[in-house]
LUMTOR-65422 format. One line per 10 residues: number of its first residue (from 1); their letters; for each residue z, y, x of N, C-alpha, C, O, CB. Coordinates in nm, 2 decimals, always signed. Each point is the difference from the previous one (the first is absolute). Glycine has a CB too. Layout:
NUM> A> Z:Y:X:Z:Y:X:Z:Y:X:Z:Y:X:Z:Y:X; ...;
This chain:
1> MSHDTAAPCA> -3.17:-14.29:+0.31:-0.12:+0.06:-0.07:-0.07:+0.09:+0.10:+0.06:+0.08:+0.06:+0.05:-0.10:-0.29; -0.24:+0.00:+0.24:-0.07:+0.09:+0.09:-0.04:+0.13:-0.08:+0.02:+0.01:-0.12:-0.11:-0.21:+0.25; +0.04:+0.29:-0.06:-0.04:+0.13:-0.06:-0.12:-0.01:-0.08:-0.04:+0.08:-0.08:+0.14:+0.03:+0.27; -0.18:-0.22:-0.17:-0.12:-0.03:-0.07:+0.03:-0.05:-0.14:-0.09:+0.00:-0.09:-0.03:-0.04:+0.31; +0.23:-0.02:-0.24:+0.04:-0.06:-0.13:+0.08:+0.10:-0.08:+0.09:+0.06:+0.04:-0.09:-0.29:+0.06; -0.05:+0.25:-0.22:+0.07:+0.09:-0.09:+0.11:-0.08:-0.08:-0.02:-0.11:-0.04:-0.19:+0.26:+0.02; +0.32:-0.09:+0.01:+0.11:-0.06:-0.08:-0.04:+0.01:-0.15:-0.06:+0.09:-0.04:+0.24:-0.02:+0.21; -0.14:-0.18:-0.24:-0.03:+0.00:-0.14:+0.06:+0.12:-0.07:+0.12:+0.03:+0.03:-0.14:-0.28:-0.03; -0.05:+0.32:-0.08:+0.05:+0.12:-0.07:+0.07:-0.05:-0.13:-0.07:-0.05:-0.09:-0.11:+0.20:+0.20; +0.30:-0.13:-0.12:+0.07:-0.03:-0.12:-0.02:+0.11:-0.11:-0.01:+0.12:+0.04:+0.19:-0.25:+0.09;
11> APERHPSAVE> -0.20:+0.09:-0.25:-0.02:+0.10:-0.11:+0.13:+0.08:-0.01:+0.11:-0.05:+0.01:-0.27:-0.11:-0.13; +0.14:+0.29:+0.10:+0.12:+0.08:-0.01:+0.08:-0.04:-0.12:-0.05:-0.03:-0.11:-0.07:+0.22:+0.22; +0.25:-0.19:-0.09:+0.09:-0.04:-0.11:+0.02:+0.11:-0.10:+0.02:+0.11:+0.04:+0.10:-0.27:+0.12; -0.14:+0.13:-0.28:+0.01:+0.11:-0.11:+0.15:+0.01:-0.04:+0.06:-0.10:-0.03:-0.30:+0.06:-0.05; +0.29:+0.16:+0.09:+0.14:+0.02:-0.04:+0.01:+0.05:-0.14:-0.08:+0.09:-0.04:+0.14:-0.04:+0.28; +0.02:-0.11:-0.32:+0.01:+0.04:-0.14:+0.05:+0.14:-0.01:+0.08:+0.05:+0.08:-0.05:-0.29:-0.15; -0.08:+0.31:-0.03:+0.04:+0.14:-0.03:+0.14:+0.00:-0.05:+0.05:-0.11:-0.05:-0.29:+0.18:+0.01; +0.31:+0.04:+0.03:+0.13:+0.01:-0.05:+0.00:-0.04:-0.15:+0.09:-0.06:-0.05:-0.04:+0.25:+0.21; -0.16:-0.15:-0.23:-0.01:-0.04:-0.14:+0.00:-0.15:-0.02:+0.06:-0.06:-0.09:-0.18:+0.28:+0.04; +0.04:-0.29:+0.14:-0.02:-0.14:-0.01:+0.14:-0.07:+0.04:+0.03:-0.10:-0.07:-0.28:+0.12:+0.13;
21> RLASLTVGLG> +0.32:+0.03:+0.03:+0.13:-0.05:+0.04:+0.10:+0.01:-0.11:+0.07:-0.09:-0.03:-0.12:+0.14:+0.27; +0.05:+0.07:-0.31:+0.09:+0.02:-0.11:-0.03:-0.10:-0.11:+0.09:-0.06:-0.06:-0.06:+0.30:+0.12; -0.16:-0.25:-0.09:-0.04:-0.09:-0.11:+0.04:-0.14:+0.03:+0.05:-0.07:-0.09:-0.24:+0.22:+0.03; +0.16:-0.20:+0.18:+0.04:-0.13:+0.04:+0.15:-0.03:+0.00:+0.04:-0.10:-0.05:-0.25:+0.10:+0.19; +0.28:+0.09:-0.09:+0.15:-0.01:+0.00:+0.05:+0.00:-0.14:+0.09:-0.08:-0.03:-0.08:+0.19:+0.25; -0.06:-0.03:-0.31:+0.05:+0.01:-0.14:-0.03:-0.13:-0.07:+0.09:-0.05:-0.07:-0.13:+0.29:+0.07; -0.08:-0.30:+0.02:-0.03:-0.13:-0.06:+0.09:-0.11:+0.05:+0.05:-0.08:-0.08:-0.29:+0.16:+0.05; +0.26:-0.08:+0.16:+0.09:-0.10:+0.06:+0.15:+0.01:-0.05:+0.06:-0.10:-0.03:-0.21:+0.10:+0.23; +0.20:+0.12:-0.20:+0.13:+0.02:-0.05:+0.02:-0.03:-0.15:+0.10:-0.06:-0.05:-0.07:+0.24:+0.22; -0.14:-0.14:-0.25:+0.01:-0.04:-0.14:+0.00:-0.15:-0.02:+0.07:-0.05:-0.09:-0.20:+0.26:+0.04;
31> ADLDQGAWAP> +0.05:-0.28:+0.13:+0.00:-0.15:-0.01:+0.14:-0.05:+0.04:+0.05:-0.10:-0.07:-0.30:+0.09:+0.12; +0.31:+0.06:+0.05:+0.13:-0.04:+0.05:+0.10:+0.02:-0.11:+0.09:-0.08:-0.02:-0.15:+0.12:+0.26; +0.05:+0.08:-0.31:+0.09:+0.03:-0.10:-0.02:-0.09:-0.12:+0.10:-0.05:-0.06:-0.10:+0.29:+0.13; -0.12:-0.27:-0.11:-0.03:-0.10:-0.11:+0.06:-0.14:+0.03:+0.05:-0.07:-0.09:-0.26:+0.20:+0.04; +0.20:-0.17:+0.18:+0.04:-0.14:+0.04:+0.14:-0.01:+0.04:+0.05:-0.11:+0.02:-0.28:+0.08:+0.05; +0.30:+0.15:-0.07:+0.14:-0.01:+0.04:+0.03:+0.00:+0.15:+0.11:-0.02:+0.04:-0.07:-0.09:-0.26; -0.15:+0.13:+0.30:+0.02:+0.00:+0.14:+0.06:+0.13:+0.05:+0.04:+0.01:+0.11:-0.24:-0.17:-0.09; +0.19:+0.26:-0.10:+0.06:+0.13:+0.03:+0.08:+0.05:-0.13:-0.07:+0.02:-0.10:-0.11:+0.04:+0.27; +0.30:-0.04:-0.15:+0.08:+0.06:-0.11:+0.06:+0.13:+0.05:+0.10:+0.00:+0.08:-0.04:-0.23:-0.18; -0.11:+0.34:+0.06:+0.05:+0.13:+0.05:+0.15:+0.02:-0.03:+0.05:-0.03:-0.11:-0.27:+0.13:+0.07;
41> GPLERTLAGR> +0.29:-0.06:+0.14:+0.14:+0.02:-0.01:+0.04:+0.14:-0.05:-0.10:+0.07:-0.04:+0.13:-0.23:+0.23; +0.09:+0.19:-0.20:+0.05:+0.13:-0.06:-0.07:+0.12:+0.08:-0.04:+0.10:-0.07:+0.26:-0.21:+0.00; -0.22:+0.11:+0.20:-0.06:+0.11:+0.07:-0.14:+0.02:-0.03:-0.05:+0.11:-0.02:+0.21:-0.15:+0.20; -0.24:-0.07:-0.18:-0.14:+0.01:-0.03:-0.03:+0.04:-0.14:-0.09:+0.09:-0.03:+0.05:-0.27:+0.19; +0.12:+0.13:-0.26:-0.02:+0.04:-0.14:+0.04:+0.15:-0.01:-0.08:+0.08:-0.07:+0.13:-0.31:-0.01; +0.05:+0.28:+0.14:+0.04:+0.14:-0.01:-0.10:+0.09:+0.06:-0.04:+0.10:-0.06:+0.27:-0.17:+0.07; -0.28:+0.04:+0.11:-0.10:+0.08:+0.06:-0.14:+0.00:-0.07:-0.06:+0.11:-0.01:+0.18:-0.15:+0.23; -0.16:-0.07:-0.27:-0.12:-0.01:-0.08:+0.01:+0.09:-0.12:-0.09:+0.07:-0.04:+0.04:-0.30:+0.12; +0.17:+0.22:-0.15:+0.03:+0.09:-0.12:+0.00:+0.14:+0.04:-0.05:+0.08:-0.08:+0.18:-0.26:-0.02; -0.07:+0.22:+0.21:+0.00:+0.14:+0.04:-0.14:+0.06:+0.03:-0.03:+0.11:-0.04:+0.26:-0.15:+0.13;
51> LLVACAGDGQ> -0.31:-0.04:-0.03:-0.14:+0.04:+0.03:-0.07:+0.02:-0.13:-0.08:+0.10:-0.02:+0.08:-0.22:+0.24; +0.01:+0.03:-0.31:-0.07:+0.01:-0.13:+0.05:+0.12:-0.08:-0.08:+0.07:-0.06:+0.05:-0.32:+0.05; +0.16:+0.28:+0.01:+0.05:+0.12:-0.06:-0.05:+0.13:+0.06:-0.04:+0.09:-0.07:+0.25:-0.22:+0.01; -0.22:+0.13:+0.20:-0.05:+0.11:+0.07:-0.15:+0.03:-0.04:-0.04:+0.11:+0.00:+0.20:-0.16:+0.19; -0.23:-0.05:-0.22:-0.14:+0.01:-0.04:-0.03:+0.01:-0.15:-0.11:+0.02:-0.04:+0.06:-0.15:+0.24; +0.16:+0.13:-0.28:-0.02:-0.01:-0.14:-0.06:+0.13:-0.06:-0.08:-0.01:-0.10:+0.28:-0.14:+0.09; -0.18:+0.26:+0.07:-0.05:+0.13:-0.05:-0.16:+0.00:+0.00:-0.06:+0.04:-0.10:+0.27:+0.07:+0.17; -0.27:-0.15:+0.04:-0.14:+0.01:+0.01:-0.07:-0.13:+0.02:-0.12:-0.01:+0.01:+0.15:+0.24:+0.08; +0.05:-0.34:-0.07:-0.05:-0.13:+0.02:-0.07:-0.03:+0.14:-0.07:-0.09:+0.01:+0.04:+0.09:-0.26; +0.06:+0.09:+0.34:-0.07:-0.01:+0.13:+0.10:-0.03:+0.11:+0.11:+0.06:+0.01:-0.28:+0.11:-0.09;
61> FTPERVRETL> +0.13:-0.27:+0.16:+0.08:-0.02:+0.13:-0.05:+0.10:+0.09:-0.12:+0.03:+0.02:+0.14:-0.28:-0.06; +0.08:+0.31:+0.11:-0.04:+0.10:+0.11:+0.07:-0.05:+0.13:+0.10:-0.07:-0.01:-0.13:+0.26:-0.16; -0.03:-0.15:+0.28:+0.07:-0.04:+0.13:+0.14:+0.04:+0.01:+0.09:-0.07:+0.05:-0.31:+0.09:+0.06; +0.25:+0.10:-0.17:+0.14:+0.05:+0.01:+0.09:-0.09:-0.09:+0.11:-0.03:+0.05:-0.19:+0.27:-0.01; +0.04:-0.27:-0.16:+0.09:-0.09:-0.08:+0.02:-0.14:+0.06:+0.11:-0.05:+0.00:-0.20:+0.18:-0.20; -0.02:-0.18:+0.25:+0.02:-0.14:+0.07:+0.09:+0.01:+0.12:+0.08:-0.08:+0.02:-0.31:+0.02:-0.11; +0.20:+0.17:+0.17:+0.08:+0.02:+0.12:+0.15:+0.01:-0.03:+0.09:-0.06:+0.07:-0.29:+0.17:+0.04; +0.23:-0.03:-0.21:+0.14:+0.02:-0.05:+0.07:-0.13:-0.04:+0.11:-0.03:+0.03:-0.17:+0.26:-0.10; -0.02:-0.32:+0.00:+0.05:-0.13:-0.04:+0.03:-0.09:+0.12:+0.10:-0.06:+0.01:-0.23:+0.09:-0.23; +0.04:-0.03:+0.31:+0.02:-0.07:+0.13:+0.12:+0.05:+0.07:+0.08:-0.08:+0.05:-0.32:+0.03:-0.03;
71> WEGSVALAYT> +0.26:+0.18:-0.02:+0.11:+0.06:+0.07:+0.13:-0.04:-0.07:+0.10:-0.03:+0.07:-0.24:+0.22:+0.00; +0.15:-0.19:-0.20:+0.11:-0.04:-0.08:+0.04:-0.15:+0.03:+0.12:-0.03:+0.00:-0.18:+0.20:-0.18; -0.04:-0.25:+0.21:+0.03:-0.14:+0.02:+0.06:-0.02:+0.14:+0.06:-0.10:+0.03:-0.25:+0.04:-0.18; +0.17:+0.15:+0.24:+0.05:+0.00:+0.13:-0.04:-0.13:+0.07:-0.10:-0.06:-0.03:+0.29:+0.21:-0.04; -0.11:-0.19:+0.17:-0.03:-0.11:+0.08:+0.02:-0.13:-0.08:-0.07:-0.10:+0.02:+0.15:+0.22:+0.18; +0.01:-0.12:-0.30:+0.02:-0.12:-0.08:-0.12:-0.05:-0.07:-0.02:-0.12:-0.02:+0.25:+0.20:-0.01; -0.32:+0.01:-0.01:-0.12:-0.03:-0.08:-0.09:-0.09:+0.09:-0.07:-0.09:-0.06:+0.09:+0.30:-0.08; -0.02:-0.19:+0.27:-0.09:-0.08:+0.08:+0.04:-0.14:+0.01:-0.08:-0.09:+0.04:+0.04:+0.29:+0.10; +0.17:-0.23:-0.17:+0.05:-0.14:+0.01:+0.02:-0.06:-0.14:+0.00:-0.12:-0.01:+0.11:+0.18:+0.22; -0.09:+0.02:-0.31:+0.03:-0.05:-0.14:-0.13:-0.07:-0.05:-0.11:+0.05:+0.01:+0.28:+0.13:-0.05;
81> GGGRLARLLA> -0.15:-0.30:-0.01:-0.11:-0.08:-0.05:-0.12:-0.02:+0.10:-0.11:-0.01:-0.04:+0.17:+0.11:-0.18; -0.02:-0.11:+0.34:-0.10:-0.03:+0.11:-0.09:+0.13:+0.02:-0.10:-0.01:+0.07:+0.10:-0.23:-0.14; +0.05:+0.35:+0.03:-0.07:+0.13:+0.02:-0.13:+0.01:-0.08:-0.09:+0.08:+0.03:+0.18:-0.08:+0.20; -0.10:-0.08:-0.34:-0.13:+0.00:-0.08:-0.02:+0.13:-0.07:-0.11:+0.06:+0.01:+0.14:-0.30:-0.04; +0.07:+0.30:-0.03:-0.02:+0.13:-0.07:-0.02:+0.11:+0.10:-0.08:+0.09:-0.02:+0.23:-0.17:-0.17; -0.09:+0.07:+0.31:-0.02:+0.10:+0.10:-0.15:+0.00:+0.05:-0.06:+0.10:+0.02:+0.30:-0.13:+0.05; -0.29:-0.09:-0.06:-0.15:-0.01:+0.04:-0.08:+0.06:-0.11:-0.10:+0.07:+0.03:+0.15:-0.28:+0.10; -0.02:+0.18:-0.26:-0.08:+0.05:-0.11:+0.01:+0.15:+0.00:-0.11:+0.07:-0.01:+0.15:-0.28:-0.12; +0.08:+0.27:+0.15:+0.01:+0.14:+0.00:-0.07:+0.07:+0.12:-0.06:+0.10:-0.01:+0.28:-0.13:-0.11; -0.22:-0.04:+0.23:-0.07:+0.05:+0.12:-0.15:+0.00:-0.02:-0.07:+0.10:+0.03:+0.25:-0.19:+0.12;
91> ELHEVTSHTA> -0.23:-0.01:-0.21:-0.15:+0.00:-0.03:-0.03:+0.10:-0.11:-0.10:+0.07:+0.01:+0.09:-0.32:+0.05; +0.10:+0.26:-0.16:-0.02:+0.10:-0.10:+0.00:+0.14:+0.06:-0.08:+0.09:-0.04:+0.19:-0.24:-0.13; -0.03:+0.18:+0.26:+0.01:+0.13:+0.07:-0.14:+0.02:+0.07:-0.05:+0.11:-0.01:+0.30:-0.12:+0.04; -0.29:-0.09:+0.04:-0.13:+0.02:+0.07:-0.12:+0.03:-0.09:-0.08:+0.08:+0.03:+0.17:-0.24:+0.15; -0.09:+0.08:-0.29:-0.11:+0.02:-0.10:+0.01:+0.14:-0.06:-0.10:+0.07:-0.02:+0.10:-0.32:-0.03; +0.12:+0.30:+0.02:+0.01:+0.13:-0.07:-0.03:+0.11:+0.10:-0.03:+0.11:-0.04:+0.20:-0.20:-0.12; -0.15:+0.06:+0.29:-0.03:+0.10:+0.10:-0.15:+0.00:+0.04:-0.05:+0.08:+0.07:+0.28:-0.10:+0.02; -0.30:-0.08:-0.13:-0.14:-0.03:+0.03:-0.09:+0.10:-0.07:+0.03:+0.05:-0.10:+0.02:-0.30:+0.13; -0.17:+0.27:+0.04:-0.09:+0.09:-0.06:-0.11:-0.06:-0.09:-0.09:+0.07:-0.05:+0.13:+0.07:+0.25; -0.02:-0.27:-0.22:-0.10:-0.07:-0.09:+0.01:+0.06:-0.14:+0.10:+0.05:-0.05:-0.08:-0.26:+0.18;
101> PYAVRRSALS> -0.14:+0.22:-0.20:+0.00:+0.05:-0.14:+0.10:-0.08:-0.09:+0.02:-0.12:+0.02:-0.26:+0.20:+0.02; +0.29:-0.01:-0.13:+0.10:-0.06:-0.10:-0.07:-0.12:-0.06:+0.07:-0.10:-0.03:+0.05:+0.32:-0.01; -0.24:-0.21:+0.00:-0.07:-0.11:-0.07:+0.01:-0.13:+0.09:+0.00:-0.11:-0.06:-0.16:+0.27:-0.05; +0.15:-0.15:+0.24:+0.01:-0.11:+0.09:+0.14:-0.06:+0.00:+0.02:-0.12:+0.01:-0.20:+0.21:+0.13; +0.28:+0.00:-0.15:+0.14:-0.04:+0.02:+0.06:-0.04:-0.14:+0.11:-0.07:+0.00:-0.09:+0.22:+0.20; -0.08:-0.11:-0.31:+0.06:-0.01:-0.13:+0.05:-0.15:-0.03:+0.12:-0.01:-0.04:-0.27:+0.20:-0.03; +0.07:-0.29:+0.09:+0.04:-0.13:-0.03:+0.12:-0.05:+0.08:+0.09:-0.06:-0.06:-0.33:+0.01:+0.00; +0.24:+0.08:+0.19:+0.11:-0.05:+0.08:+0.13:+0.08:-0.04:+0.10:-0.06:+0.00:-0.26:+0.01:+0.19; +0.15:+0.18:-0.22:+0.11:+0.07:-0.04:+0.06:-0.04:-0.13:+0.12:-0.01:-0.02:-0.21:+0.20:+0.15; +0.00:-0.23:-0.22:+0.04:-0.05:-0.14:+0.07:-0.13:+0.02:+0.10:-0.02:-0.07:-0.30:+0.14:-0.04;
111> QAAHLLERTA> +0.15:-0.21:+0.19:+0.06:-0.13:+0.02:+0.14:+0.02:+0.06:+0.09:-0.07:-0.03:-0.32:-0.04:+0.06; +0.24:+0.20:+0.07:+0.13:+0.02:+0.07:+0.10:+0.06:-0.10:+0.11:-0.04:+0.00:-0.23:+0.08:+0.22; +0.07:+0.05:-0.31:+0.09:+0.06:-0.10:+0.05:-0.11:-0.09:+0.12:+0.00:-0.04:-0.24:+0.22:+0.05; +0.04:-0.31:-0.06:+0.04:-0.11:-0.08:+0.10:-0.09:+0.07:+0.10:-0.04:-0.06:-0.33:+0.05:-0.06; +0.21:-0.04:+0.24:+0.09:-0.08:+0.08:+0.13:+0.07:+0.01:+0.11:-0.06:-0.01:-0.30:-0.05:+0.14; +0.19:+0.24:-0.10:+0.13:+0.07:+0.01:+0.07:+0.01:-0.13:+0.13:-0.01:+0.00:-0.23:+0.15:+0.18; +0.03:-0.14:-0.29:+0.07:+0.00:-0.13:+0.07:-0.14:-0.02:+0.11:+0.00:-0.05:-0.29:+0.16:-0.05; +0.11:-0.26:+0.13:+0.06:-0.14:-0.01:+0.12:-0.01:+0.10:+0.10:-0.06:-0.04:-0.32:-0.04:-0.02; +0.21:+0.16:+0.18:+0.11:-0.01:+0.09:+0.12:+0.08:-0.05:+0.11:-0.05:+0.01:-0.28:+0.03:+0.18; +0.14:+0.14:-0.24:+0.11:+0.08:-0.05:+0.07:-0.06:-0.12:+0.12:+0.01:-0.01:-0.24:+0.19:+0.08;
121> AGVPGPDERY> +0.04:-0.28:-0.15:+0.06:-0.06:-0.12:+0.09:-0.12:+0.04:+0.09:-0.04:-0.07:-0.29:+0.11:-0.06; +0.17:-0.12:+0.25:+0.08:-0.12:+0.05:-0.06:-0.13:-0.05:-0.03:-0.01:-0.12:+0.23:+0.16:+0.14; -0.20:-0.24:+0.07:-0.04:-0.14:-0.04:+0.12:-0.09:+0.04:+0.04:+0.00:+0.11:-0.29:+0.05:-0.08; +0.30:-0.12:-0.13:+0.12:-0.08:+0.03:-0.03:-0.11:+0.10:-0.10:-0.06:+0.00:+0.19:+0.11:-0.23; +0.01:-0.07:+0.32:-0.01:-0.11:+0.10:+0.03:-0.13:-0.07:+0.03:+0.00:-0.12:+0.03:+0.15:+0.31; -0.07:-0.26:-0.12:+0.03:-0.13:-0.06:+0.14:-0.01:-0.06:+0.02:-0.08:-0.09:-0.18:-0.02:+0.25; +0.25:+0.17:-0.10:+0.14:-0.01:-0.05:+0.04:+0.12:-0.09:+0.12:+0.01:-0.04:-0.06:-0.14:+0.24; -0.15:+0.22:-0.24:+0.03:+0.11:-0.08:-0.07:+0.00:-0.13:-0.10:-0.07:-0.02:+0.13:+0.20:+0.23; +0.03:-0.06:-0.31:-0.06:+0.01:-0.13:+0.02:+0.15:-0.04:+0.09:+0.07:+0.04:-0.05:-0.32:-0.10; -0.14:+0.29:-0.02:+0.02:+0.14:-0.06:+0.11:+0.01:-0.10:+0.03:+0.10:-0.05:-0.27:-0.06:+0.09;
């Protein structure tokens, strides 16, 4: 390429916000849960339940509560169930640490809370029954 020729300018790639990533991940995990592609194990159910109990007083996810839940899961959480709950909690932590107005985050946080409730309640696997 000579100096006279300009390289084609690629459009800047738009990176999704933390709220968009959380919403997308929540929808995907919810679909996997519905289809049986993800069946939360005992560790995932326990941690989801603990986070919900920690938030029960005021109904708010906080970075501290999410971080404590991730800490309780330790290294095992990153491998359990393909690390899906760990990813959800990591995105949830980022969103709760984010400075976006609550109105912007509300829908994603509400969907995540609903998914955590379903996870804590447990979804039977193909060989399990309640």
